[in-house]
N, CA, C and O atoms as CSV, one atom per row, in Angstrom:
chain,resi,resn,atom,element,x,y,z
A,1,UNK,N,N,0.483,-1.084,0.114
A,1,UNK,CA,C,0.114,0.315,-0.440
A,1,UNK,C,C,1.168,1.604,0.292
A,1,UNK,O,O,1.648,2.013,1.350
A,2,UNK,N,N,1.067,1.876,-1.403
A,2,UNK,CA,C,1.387,3.815,-1.246
A,2,UNK,C,C,0.510,4.759,-0.023
A,2,UNK,O,O,-0.685,5.056,0.001
A,3,UNK,N,N,1.837,5.151,1.153
A,3,UNK,CA,C,0.962,6.681,1.504
A,3,UNK,C,C,2.378,7.468,1.146
A,3,UNK,O,O,3.422,7.022,0.671
A,4,UNK,N,N,1.900,9.226,1.683
A,4,UNK,CA,C,3.060,9.822,2.115
A,4,UNK,C,C,2.471,10.457,3.429
A,4,UNK,O,O,1.374,10.482,3.987
A,5,UNK,N,N,3.576,10.896,3.626
A,5,UNK,CA,C,3.890,11.702,5.045
A,5,UNK,C,C,3.737,12.995,4.708
A,5,UNK,O,O,3.781,13.192,3.494
A,6,UNK,N,N,3.574,13.927,5.380
A,6,UNK,CA,C,3.928,15.208,5.301
A,6,UNK,C,C,4.493,15.560,6.821
A,6,UNK,O,O,3.850,15.442,7.864
A,7,UNK,N,N,6.334,16.183,6.629
A,7,UNK,CA,C,6.569,16.966,8.600
A,7,UNK,C,C,6.066,18.444,8.061
A,7,UNK,O,O,6.512,18.866,6.994
A,8,UNK,N,N,5.421,18.971,8.589
A,8,UNK,CA,C,5.455,20.360,8.391
A,8,UNK,C,C,6.553,20.404,10.343
A,8,UNK,O,O,6.930,21.572,10.245
A,9,UNK,N,N,6.884,20.137,11.116
A,9,UNK,CA,C,8.124,20.247,11.635
A,9,UNK,C,C,8.997,20.629,10.840
A,9,UNK,O,O,9.291,21.821,10.749
A,10,UNK,N,N,9.544,19.732,10.154
A,10,UNK,CA,C,10.604,18.830,10.023
A,10,UNK,C,C,10.611,19.238,8.075
A,10,UNK,O,O,11.727,19.003,7.610
A,11,UNK,N,N,9.867,19.625,7.293
A,11,UNK,CA,C,9.383,20.565,5.942
A,11,UNK,C,C,10.426,19.435,5.103
A,11,UNK,O,O,11.580,19.564,4.694
A,12,UNK,N,N,9.244,18.023,5.041
A,12,UNK,CA,C,9.551,17.380,4.040
A,12,UNK,C,C,8.999,16.389,3.939
A,12,UNK,O,O,8.745,15.994,5.077
A,13,UNK,N,N,8.594,15.620,3.106
A,13,UNK,CA,C,8.261,15.118,2.447
A,13,UNK,C,C,8.667,12.879,2.042
A,13,UNK,O,O,9.435,12.341,1.244
A,14,UNK,N,N,8.019,12.494,2.724
A,14,UNK,CA,C,8.166,10.769,2.780
A,14,UNK,C,C,6.967,10.001,2.147
A,14,UNK,O,O,5.861,10.098,2.678
A,15,UNK,N,N,7.114,9.386,1.242
A,15,UNK,CA,C,6.649,8.015,0.620
A,15,UNK,C,C,6.889,7.290,0.922
A,15,UNK,O,O,8.107,7.373,1.082
A,16,UNK,N,N,6.391,5.922,1.341
A,16,UNK,CA,C,6.081,4.814,1.761
A,16,UNK,C,C,5.524,3.851,0.635
A,16,UNK,O,O,4.422,4.181,0.197
A,17,UNK,N,N,6.292,2.341,-0.086
A,17,UNK,CA,C,5.412,0.782,-0.405
A,17,UNK,C,C,4.568,0.680,0.801
A,17,UNK,O,O,4.011,1.730,1.121
A,18,UNK,N,N,4.311,-0.547,1.676
A,18,UNK,CA,C,4.400,-0.464,2.605
A,18,UNK,C,C,4.882,0.071,3.454
A,18,UNK,O,O,4.288,1.037,3.934
A,19,UNK,N,N,6.241,-0.366,4.020
A,19,UNK,CA,C,6.914,-0.028,5.763
A,19,UNK,C,C,8.595,0.325,4.722
A,19,UNK,O,O,9.781,0.479,5.016
A,20,UNK,N,N,7.900,0.319,3.642
A,20,UNK,CA,C,9.699,0.323,2.657
A,20,UNK,C,C,9.663,2.152,2.034
A,20,UNK,O,O,9.099,2.495,0.995
A,21,UNK,N,N,10.332,2.990,2.879
A,21,UNK,CA,C,10.692,4.666,1.498
A,21,UNK,C,C,11.143,3.897,0.833
A,21,UNK,O,O,11.952,2.971,0.788
A,22,UNK,N,N,9.795,4.992,-0.237
A,22,UNK,CA,C,10.308,5.041,-1.362
A,22,UNK,C,C,10.750,6.324,-2.158
A,22,UNK,O,O,11.101,6.236,-3.335
A,23,UNK,N,N,10.718,7.669,-1.391
A,23,UNK,CA,C,11.304,8.844,-1.625
A,23,UNK,C,C,11.359,9.441,-0.417
A,23,UNK,O,O,10.955,8.869,0.595
A,24,UNK,N,N,12.040,11.067,-0.405
A,24,UNK,CA,C,12.228,11.627,0.860
A,24,UNK,C,C,12.520,12.816,0.136
A,24,UNK,O,O,13.596,12.566,-0.408
A,25,UNK,N,N,12.131,14.107,-0.219
A,25,UNK,CA,C,12.315,14.736,-0.633
A,25,UNK,C,C,12.033,16.829,0.247
A,25,UNK,O,O,10.905,17.171,-0.108
A,26,UNK,N,N,12.350,17.386,0.662
A,26,UNK,CA,C,12.573,18.765,1.133
A,26,UNK,C,C,10.961,19.394,0.288
A,26,UNK,O,O,10.580,19.009,-0.817
A,27,UNK,N,N,10.340,20.277,1.051
A,27,UNK,CA,C,9.128,20.834,0.313
A,27,UNK,C,C,8.965,22.129,1.833
A,27,UNK,O,O,9.427,22.082,2.973
A,28,UNK,N,N,8.290,22.940,1.282
A,28,UNK,CA,C,7.773,23.842,1.917
A,28,UNK,C,C,6.315,23.827,2.255
A,28,UNK,O,O,5.683,22.909,1.732
A,29,UNK,N,N,5.601,24.716,3.080
A,29,UNK,CA,C,4.209,23.794,3.684
A,29,UNK,C,C,3.681,25.831,4.053
A,29,UNK,O,O,4.279,26.905,4.008
A,30,UNK,N,N,1.949,25.266,4.462
A,30,UNK,CA,C,2.050,26.641,5.177
A,30,UNK,C,C,2.593,27.453,5.843
A,30,UNK,O,O,3.736,27.180,6.207
A,31,UNK,N,N,1.963,28.820,6.279
A,31,UNK,CA,C,2.654,30.186,6.951
A,31,UNK,C,C,1.012,30.066,8.523
A,31,UNK,O,O,-0.018,29.398,8.604
A,32,UNK,N,N,1.667,31.102,9.403
A,32,UNK,CA,C,0.517,30.681,10.189
A,32,UNK,C,C,-0.861,31.689,9.746
A,32,UNK,O,O,-1.730,31.853,10.602
A,33,UNK,N,N,-0.944,32.042,9.016
A,33,UNK,CA,C,-2.183,32.816,8.260
A,33,UNK,C,C,-2.971,32.000,7.795
A,33,UNK,O,O,-4.190,31.886,7.926
A,34,UNK,N,N,-2.066,31.298,7.116
A,34,UNK,CA,C,-2.901,30.595,5.924
A,34,UNK,C,C,-2.443,28.612,6.153
A,34,UNK,O,O,-1.910,28.090,5.173
A,35,UNK,N,N,-2.651,27.867,7.194
A,35,UNK,CA,C,-1.987,26.543,7.799
A,35,UNK,C,C,-1.873,25.189,6.697
A,35,UNK,O,O,-2.591,24.951,5.726
A,36,UNK,N,N,-0.955,24.580,7.113
A,36,UNK,CA,C,-1.881,23.352,6.532
A,36,UNK,C,C,-1.698,22.170,7.200
A,36,UNK,O,O,-0.816,21.537,7.780
A,37,UNK,N,N,-3.196,22.088,6.817
A,37,UNK,CA,C,-3.755,21.145,7.582
A,37,UNK,C,C,-3.010,19.893,7.380
A,37,UNK,O,O,-2.375,19.343,6.480
A,38,UNK,N,N,-3.584,19.532,9.397
A,38,UNK,CA,C,-3.085,17.984,9.356
A,38,UNK,C,C,-4.160,17.600,9.413
A,38,UNK,O,O,-5.235,18.191,9.521
A,39,UNK,N,N,-3.616,15.455,9.261
A,39,UNK,CA,C,-5.212,15.228,9.719
A,39,UNK,C,C,-4.235,13.819,8.694
A,39,UNK,O,O,-3.050,13.768,8.364
A,40,UNK,N,N,-5.417,12.829,8.450
A,40,UNK,CA,C,-5.656,12.011,6.852
A,40,UNK,C,C,-6.417,12.419,6.103
A,40,UNK,O,O,-7.416,13.075,6.396
A,41,UNK,N,N,-6.053,12.082,4.970
A,41,UNK,CA,C,-6.712,12.587,3.703
A,41,UNK,C,C,-6.212,11.321,2.954
A,41,UNK,O,O,-5.629,10.300,3.319
A,42,UNK,N,N,-6.655,11.777,1.797
A,42,UNK,CA,C,-6.476,11.165,0.113
A,42,UNK,C,C,-6.033,12.073,-0.536
A,42,UNK,O,O,-6.099,13.258,-0.209
A,43,UNK,N,N,-5.262,11.408,-2.057
A,43,UNK,CA,C,-5.370,12.505,-2.840
A,43,UNK,C,C,-6.809,12.324,-3.834
A,43,UNK,O,O,-6.752,11.283,-4.487
A,44,UNK,N,N,-7.343,12.666,-3.933
A,44,UNK,CA,C,-9.084,13.116,-4.923
A,44,UNK,C,C,-8.194,13.424,-5.494
A,44,UNK,O,O,-7.117,13.196,-4.942
A,45,UNK,N,N,-8.165,14.149,-6.990
A,45,UNK,CA,C,-8.193,14.818,-7.963
A,45,UNK,C,C,-5.752,14.996,-7.988
A,45,UNK,O,O,-4.796,15.211,-7.242
A,46,UNK,N,N,-6.090,14.705,-9.368
A,46,UNK,CA,C,-4.005,15.076,-9.670
A,46,UNK,C,C,-4.544,15.348,-10.749
A,46,UNK,O,O,-5.277,14.698,-11.494
A,47,UNK,N,N,-3.821,17.123,-10.814
A,47,UNK,CA,C,-3.687,18.023,-12.591
A,47,UNK,C,C,-2.883,18.179,-12.509
A,47,UNK,O,O,-2.227,18.344,-11.481
A,48,UNK,N,N,-2.387,18.208,-14.221
A,48,UNK,CA,C,-1.124,18.498,-14.317
A,48,UNK,C,C,-0.897,18.386,-16.402
A,48,UNK,O,O,-1.052,17.490,-17.231
A,49,UNK,N,N,-0.404,20.070,-16.461
A,49,UNK,CA,C,-0.458,21.473,-15.862
A,49,UNK,C,C,-1.420,21.803,-15.591
A,49,UNK,O,O,-2.383,21.726,-16.353
A,50,UNK,N,N,-1.476,22.355,-14.220
A,50,UNK,CA,C,-2.247,22.835,-13.437
A,50,UNK,C,C,-1.705,24.859,-12.817
A,50,UNK,O,O,-0.643,25.244,-12.330
A,51,UNK,N,N,-3.112,25.730,-13.181
A,51,UNK,CA,C,-3.194,26.931,-12.728
A,51,UNK,C,C,-4.261,27.220,-11.050
A,51,UNK,O,O,-5.395,26.800,-10.820
A,52,UNK,N,N,-3.570,27.863,-10.363
A,52,UNK,CA,C,-4.565,27.551,-9.734
A,52,UNK,C,C,-5.692,29.285,-9.532
A,52,UNK,O,O,-5.278,30.355,-9.087
A,53,UNK,N,N,-6.534,29.098,-9.832
A,53,UNK,CA,C,-7.911,30.089,-9.816
A,53,UNK,C,C,-7.793,30.992,-9.040
A,53,UNK,O,O,-8.190,32.140,-9.240
A,54,UNK,N,N,-6.809,30.283,-7.307
A,54,UNK,CA,C,-7.318,31.569,-6.427
A,54,UNK,C,C,-6.070,32.300,-6.484
A,54,UNK,O,O,-6.433,33.465,-6.322
A,55,UNK,N,N,-4.790,32.299,-6.622
A,55,UNK,CA,C,-3.721,32.474,-6.557
A,55,UNK,C,C,-3.802,32.975,-7.629
A,55,UNK,O,O,-4.025,34.183,-7.711
A,56,UNK,N,N,-3.708,32.506,-8.301
A,56,UNK,CA,C,-2.999,32.619,-10.193
A,56,UNK,C,C,-1.449,32.586,-9.909
A,56,UNK,O,O,-0.587,33.434,-9.677
A,57,UNK,N,N,-1.483,31.528,-10.006
A,57,UNK,CA,C,0.034,30.621,-9.832
A,57,UNK,C,C,0.092,29.407,-10.380
A,57,UNK,O,O,-0.960,28.768,-10.398
A,58,UNK,N,N,1.463,28.719,-11.027
A,58,UNK,CA,C,1.647,27.249,-11.820
A,58,UNK,C,C,1.488,27.045,-10.384
A,58,UNK,O,O,1.882,27.614,-9.366
A,59,UNK,N,N,0.576,25.756,-10.741
A,59,UNK,CA,C,1.462,24.728,-9.891
A,59,UNK,C,C,0.688,22.821,-10.664
A,59,UNK,O,O,-0.029,21.825,-10.575
A,60,UNK,N,N,1.517,23.521,-11.242
A,60,UNK,CA,C,1.837,22.365,-12.006
A,60,UNK,C,C,2.254,20.217,-10.901
A,60,UNK,O,O,3.094,19.910,-10.055
A,61,UNK,N,N,1.270,19.488,-11.519
A,61,UNK,CA,C,1.994,17.555,-10.728
A,61,UNK,C,C,1.135,18.119,-9.207
A,61,UNK,O,O,1.808,18.049,-8.179
A,62,UNK,N,N,-0.238,18.634,-9.093
A,62,UNK,CA,C,-0.558,19.104,-8.488
A,62,UNK,C,C,-1.629,17.415,-8.267
A,62,UNK,O,O,-2.408,16.947,-9.097
A,63,UNK,N,N,-1.309,16.888,-6.990
A,63,UNK,CA,C,-2.302,16.434,-5.952
A,63,UNK,C,C,-3.144,16.315,-4.928
A,63,UNK,O,O,-2.885,15.840,-3.822
A,64,UNK,N,N,-4.449,16.878,-5.414
A,64,UNK,CA,C,-5.049,17.554,-4.138
A,64,UNK,C,C,-5.160,17.033,-2.857
A,64,UNK,O,O,-5.005,15.828,-3.055
A,65,UNK,N,N,-5.289,17.150,-1.965
A,65,UNK,CA,C,-5.938,16.296,-0.723
A,65,UNK,C,C,-7.042,16.956,0.434
A,65,UNK,O,O,-7.699,16.248,1.196
A,66,UNK,N,N,-7.072,17.698,0.417
A,66,UNK,CA,C,-8.346,18.719,1.133
A,66,UNK,C,C,-9.284,19.478,-0.250
A,66,UNK,O,O,-8.970,19.789,-1.399
A,67,UNK,N,N,-10.201,19.543,0.329
A,67,UNK,CA,C,-12.018,20.202,-0.376
A,67,UNK,C,C,-11.735,21.731,-0.650
A,67,UNK,O,O,-12.490,22.528,-1.208
A,68,UNK,N,N,-10.267,22.000,-0.047
A,68,UNK,CA,C,-10.460,23.997,-0.081
A,68,UNK,C,C,-9.144,24.228,-1.038
A,68,UNK,O,O,-8.714,25.361,-1.253
A,69,UNK,N,N,-8.664,23.276,-1.484
A,69,UNK,CA,C,-7.745,23.127,-2.060
A,69,UNK,C,C,-5.957,23.096,-1.911
A,69,UNK,O,O,-4.933,23.775,-1.839
A,70,UNK,N,N,-6.412,22.024,-1.927
A,70,UNK,CA,C,-4.544,22.017,-0.535
A,70,UNK,C,C,-4.214,20.817,-1.652
A,70,UNK,O,O,-4.921,19.913,-2.097
A,71,UNK,N,N,-2.548,21.287,-1.962
A,71,UNK,CA,C,-1.867,20.332,-2.843
A,71,UNK,C,C,-1.178,20.267,-2.605
A,71,UNK,O,O,-0.633,21.329,-2.304
A,72,UNK,N,N,-0.150,18.642,-2.409
A,72,UNK,CA,C,1.229,18.496,-3.000
A,72,UNK,C,C,1.038,18.676,-4.477
A,72,UNK,O,O,0.085,18.231,-5.116
A,73,UNK,N,N,2.509,19.699,-5.178
A,73,UNK,CA,C,2.780,20.265,-5.982
A,73,UNK,C,C,3.687,21.000,-6.622
A,73,UNK,O,O,4.184,21.510,-5.618
A,74,UNK,N,N,4.215,21.397,-7.393
A,74,UNK,CA,C,5.335,21.812,-7.575
A,74,UNK,C,C,5.968,23.496,-6.946
A,74,UNK,O,O,4.882,24.075,-6.914
A,75,UNK,N,N,6.809,24.360,-6.550
A,75,UNK,CA,C,7.306,25.386,-6.920
A,75,UNK,C,C,7.364,25.988,-7.901
A,75,UNK,O,O,7.423,25.169,-8.818
A,76,UNK,N,N,7.390,27.317,-8.400
A,76,UNK,CA,C,7.914,27.974,-9.372
A,76,UNK,C,C,7.953,29.068,-9.138
A,76,UNK,O,O,7.430,29.992,-9.761
A,77,UNK,N,N,8.734,29.103,-7.982
A,77,UNK,CA,C,9.124,31.123,-6.953
A,77,UNK,C,C,10.617,30.948,-7.757
A,77,UNK,O,O,11.537,30.130,-7.739
A,78,UNK,N,N,10.363,31.950,-8.323
A,78,UNK,CA,C,12.662,32.418,-8.748
A,78,UNK,C,C,13.641,32.352,-7.601
A,78,UNK,O,O,14.856,32.533,-7.677
A,79,UNK,N,N,12.781,32.007,-6.304
A,79,UNK,CA,C,14.111,31.318,-5.475
A,79,UNK,C,C,14.231,29.997,-5.202
A,79,UNK,O,O,13.421,29.302,-4.589
A,80,UNK,N,N,15.505,29.596,-5.785
A,80,UNK,CA,C,14.901,28.115,-5.599
A,80,UNK,C,C,14.683,27.245,-4.334
A,80,UNK,O,O,15.553,27.235,-3.463
A,81,UNK,N,N,13.568,26.528,-4.208
A,81,UNK,CA,C,12.900,25.920,-2.764
A,81,UNK,C,C,13.918,25.178,-1.514
A,81,UNK,O,O,13.603,25.151,-0.325
A,82,UNK,N,N,15.223,24.583,-2.103
A,82,UNK,CA,C,16.138,24.801,-0.465
A,82,UNK,C,C,15.787,26.358,0.080
A,82,UNK,O,O,15.283,26.565,1.184
A,83,UNK,N,N,16.173,27.517,-0.974
A,83,UNK,CA,C,16.231,28.571,0.381
A,83,UNK,C,C,15.314,29.201,0.730
A,83,UNK,O,O,15.390,29.939,1.712
A,84,UNK,N,N,14.054,29.045,-0.096
A,84,UNK,CA,C,13.405,29.301,0.605
A,84,UNK,C,C,12.941,28.730,0.946
A,84,UNK,O,O,11.845,29.247,0.727
A,85,UNK,N,N,12.512,26.959,1.943
A,85,UNK,CA,C,13.238,25.892,2.851
A,85,UNK,C,C,13.367,26.738,4.033
A,85,UNK,O,O,12.424,27.139,4.716
A,86,UNK,N,N,14.427,26.945,4.196
A,86,UNK,CA,C,15.416,27.718,4.943
A,86,UNK,C,C,15.376,28.985,5.126
A,86,UNK,O,O,16.396,29.281,5.748
A,87,UNK,N,N,14.612,30.108,4.877
A,87,UNK,CA,C,13.945,30.961,4.575
A,87,UNK,C,C,13.411,31.067,6.257
A,87,UNK,O,O,13.862,31.472,7.329
A,88,UNK,N,N,12.120,30.408,5.711
A,88,UNK,CA,C,10.949,29.698,6.336
A,88,UNK,C,C,11.841,29.011,7.223
A,88,UNK,O,O,12.788,29.783,7.071
A,89,UNK,N,N,12.241,28.216,7.977
A,89,UNK,CA,C,13.123,28.233,9.550
A,89,UNK,C,C,13.512,28.431,10.227
A,89,UNK,O,O,13.723,27.992,11.358
A,90,UNK,N,N,13.769,29.396,9.509
A,90,UNK,CA,C,15.274,30.381,10.549
A,90,UNK,C,C,14.832,31.377,10.084
A,90,UNK,O,O,15.930,31.911,9.921
A,91,UNK,N,N,13.796,32.466,9.539
A,91,UNK,CA,C,13.505,33.593,9.881
A,91,UNK,C,C,12.399,33.740,9.427
A,91,UNK,O,O,12.669,34.513,8.509
A,92,UNK,N,N,11.175,33.559,9.362
A,92,UNK,CA,C,10.091,33.890,9.009
A,92,UNK,C,C,9.360,32.951,8.210
A,92,UNK,O,O,9.821,32.517,7.154
A,93,UNK,N,N,7.640,32.438,8.910
A,93,UNK,CA,C,6.678,31.652,8.374
A,93,UNK,C,C,6.419,32.632,7.160
A,93,UNK,O,O,6.235,32.016,6.110
A,94,UNK,N,N,6.349,34.294,7.026
A,94,UNK,CA,C,6.008,34.568,5.997
A,94,UNK,C,C,6.994,33.424,4.415
A,94,UNK,O,O,6.559,33.359,3.265
A,95,UNK,N,N,7.674,33.053,4.683
A,95,UNK,CA,C,8.320,32.098,3.233
A,95,UNK,C,C,7.240,31.066,3.104
A,95,UNK,O,O,7.500,30.315,2.164
A,96,UNK,N,N,5.907,30.701,3.830
A,96,UNK,CA,C,5.464,29.692,3.879
A,96,UNK,C,C,4.173,29.627,2.487
A,96,UNK,O,O,3.579,30.517,1.878
A,97,UNK,N,N,4.150,28.462,2.424
A,97,UNK,CA,C,2.862,28.804,0.796
A,97,UNK,C,C,1.277,28.779,1.661
A,97,UNK,O,O,0.766,28.108,2.557
A,98,UNK,N,N,0.949,29.760,0.920
A,98,UNK,CA,C,-0.982,29.407,1.505
A,98,UNK,C,C,-1.613,27.786,2.029
A,98,UNK,O,O,-2.752,27.455,1.701
A,99,UNK,N,N,-0.839,26.986,2.754
A,99,UNK,CA,C,-1.584,25.544,2.912
A,99,UNK,C,C,-1.292,24.223,2.441
A,99,UNK,O,O,-1.283,23.160,3.061
A,100,UNK,N,N,-0.878,24.656,0.347
A,100,UNK,CA,C,0.299,23.599,-0.577
A,100,UNK,C,C,1.394,22.948,0.586
A,100,UNK,O,O,1.914,23.304,1.644
A,101,UNK,N,N,1.390,21.855,-0.252
A,101,UNK,CA,C,2.671,21.761,0.067
A,101,UNK,C,C,3.474,21.802,-1.223
A,101,UNK,O,O,3.043,21.502,-2.337
A,102,UNK,N,N,4.765,22.235,-0.904
A,102,UNK,CA,C,5.861,22.692,-2.871
A,102,UNK,C,C,6.882,21.483,-2.509
A,102,UNK,O,O,7.209,21.047,-1.405
A,103,UNK,N,N,7.281,21.081,-3.844
A,103,UNK,CA,C,7.836,20.301,-4.006
A,103,UNK,C,C,8.840,20.783,-5.284
A,103,UNK,O,O,8.630,21.471,-6.283
A,104,UNK,N,N,9.767,20.239,-4.876
A,104,UNK,CA,C,11.432,21.088,-6.235
A,104,UNK,C,C,10.584,20.232,-7.047
A,104,UNK,O,O,9.870,19.343,-6.581
A,105,UNK,N,N,10.737,20.680,-8.900
A,105,UNK,CA,C,9.738,19.925,-10.357
A,105,UNK,C,C,9.895,18.410,-10.191
A,105,UNK,O,O,9.014,17.561,-10.320
A,106,UNK,N,N,11.713,18.163,-9.753
A,106,UNK,CA,C,11.249,16.994,-10.531
A,106,UNK,C,C,11.186,15.827,-9.020
A,106,UNK,O,O,11.241,14.608,-9.183
A,107,UNK,N,N,11.069,16.452,-7.654
A,107,UNK,CA,C,10.338,15.620,-6.974
A,107,UNK,C,C,9.058,15.347,-6.978
A,107,UNK,O,O,8.536,14.232,-6.970
A,108,UNK,N,N,8.242,17.031,-6.999
A,108,UNK,CA,C,6.466,17.065,-7.843
A,108,UNK,C,C,6.539,15.379,-9.202
A,108,UNK,O,O,6.073,14.266,-9.449
A,109,UNK,N,N,7.263,16.171,-9.521
A,109,UNK,CA,C,6.441,14.951,-10.624
A,109,UNK,C,C,6.843,13.552,-10.733
A,109,UNK,O,O,6.267,12.901,-11.604
A,110,UNK,N,N,7.885,12.855,-9.882
A,110,UNK,CA,C,8.134,11.899,-9.309
A,110,UNK,C,C,6.302,11.126,-8.519
A,110,UNK,O,O,5.436,10.265,-8.674
A,111,UNK,N,N,6.830,12.502,-7.516
A,111,UNK,CA,C,5.761,11.685,-6.242
A,111,UNK,C,C,4.258,11.923,-6.978
A,111,UNK,O,O,3.249,11.470,-6.438
A,112,UNK,N,N,4.164,12.892,-8.636
A,112,UNK,CA,C,2.662,13.292,-9.083
A,112,UNK,C,C,3.045,11.298,-9.701
A,112,UNK,O,O,2.238,10.538,-9.166
A,113,UNK,N,N,3.882,10.693,-10.471
A,113,UNK,CA,C,3.470,9.337,-11.317
A,113,UNK,C,C,3.451,8.633,-10.706
A,113,UNK,O,O,2.573,7.828,-11.017
A,114,UNK,N,N,4.282,8.212,-9.344
A,114,UNK,CA,C,3.887,7.454,-8.240
A,114,UNK,C,C,2.747,7.379,-7.640
A,114,UNK,O,O,2.437,6.219,-7.368
A,115,UNK,N,N,1.932,8.243,-7.300
A,115,UNK,CA,C,1.270,7.923,-6.444
A,115,UNK,C,C,-0.544,7.547,-7.128
A,115,UNK,O,O,-0.834,7.608,-8.322
A,116,UNK,N,N,-1.126,7.327,-6.454
A,116,UNK,CA,C,-1.936,7.618,-8.008
A,116,UNK,C,C,-3.336,7.797,-7.248
A,116,UNK,O,O,-3.163,8.080,-6.063
A,117,UNK,N,N,-4.921,7.685,-7.702
A,117,UNK,CA,C,-5.747,8.813,-6.721
A,117,UNK,C,C,-6.322,7.782,-5.710
A,117,UNK,O,O,-6.394,6.553,-5.747
A,118,UNK,N,N,-6.642,8.554,-4.947
A,118,UNK,CA,C,-6.683,7.687,-3.154
A,118,UNK,C,C,-5.778,7.254,-2.145
A,118,UNK,O,O,-6.107,6.601,-1.155
A,119,UNK,N,N,-4.403,7.712,-2.480
A,119,UNK,CA,C,-3.403,7.913,-2.086
A,119,UNK,C,C,-3.410,8.181,-0.776
A,119,UNK,O,O,-4.438,8.815,-0.538
A,120,UNK,N,N,-2.636,7.979,0.409
A,120,UNK,CA,C,-3.494,7.909,1.942
A,120,UNK,C,C,-2.493,9.265,2.034
A,120,UNK,O,O,-1.815,9.408,1.017
A,121,UNK,N,N,-2.323,10.106,2.899
A,121,UNK,CA,C,-1.881,11.734,3.061
A,121,UNK,C,C,-1.767,11.838,4.440
A,121,UNK,O,O,-2.684,12.163,5.195
A,122,UNK,N,N,-0.498,11.527,4.799
A,122,UNK,CA,C,-0.860,11.463,6.121
A,122,UNK,C,C,-0.319,13.230,6.771
A,122,UNK,O,O,0.632,13.467,6.026
A,123,UNK,N,N,-0.431,14.175,7.498
A,123,UNK,CA,C,-0.123,15.839,7.505
A,123,UNK,C,C,0.248,15.029,8.970
A,123,UNK,O,O,-0.521,14.153,9.365
A,124,UNK,N,N,1.843,15.482,9.979
A,124,UNK,CA,C,1.643,15.653,11.419
A,124,UNK,C,C,3.207,16.939,10.696
A,124,UNK,O,O,3.800,17.688,11.472
C-alpha cells in the first residue's frame, strides 16, 4: 500500500510503499495565516499542468488532498525551494505557502507519477 507523510516541523515529504521508504523530499508548507491542515487525507484529484484560480500561480503536478484546494505540487518561485525552505524555518513563516505542500519540480513529478488517486496523505 502506498502512502505519503508530510512532516510540518521538518519540512519534508516521505513516500512509502508498505514499510519501505521510496522517496524523501524537502518541501515548503503553509504559514501561520494559511496553515497546512494536519490529519489523514486521500488524494482525490490530480492535475498537470494546473494553474491556481485563487492565487493565479502555476501548481503543476498538483495532487489535491483537501476539499478547500490544498495540494502537493511543484514550486515555481524565482528563488530555489531549498532557500525558501531555509528562510521559512530560520527567518519567518512568511516564506511558507498558502497551505499547499510545495516540492521541487523533479520531486513533484516523481511523486505525481508514483501516487495513484486515493493514496493516503498524512500530515503531522
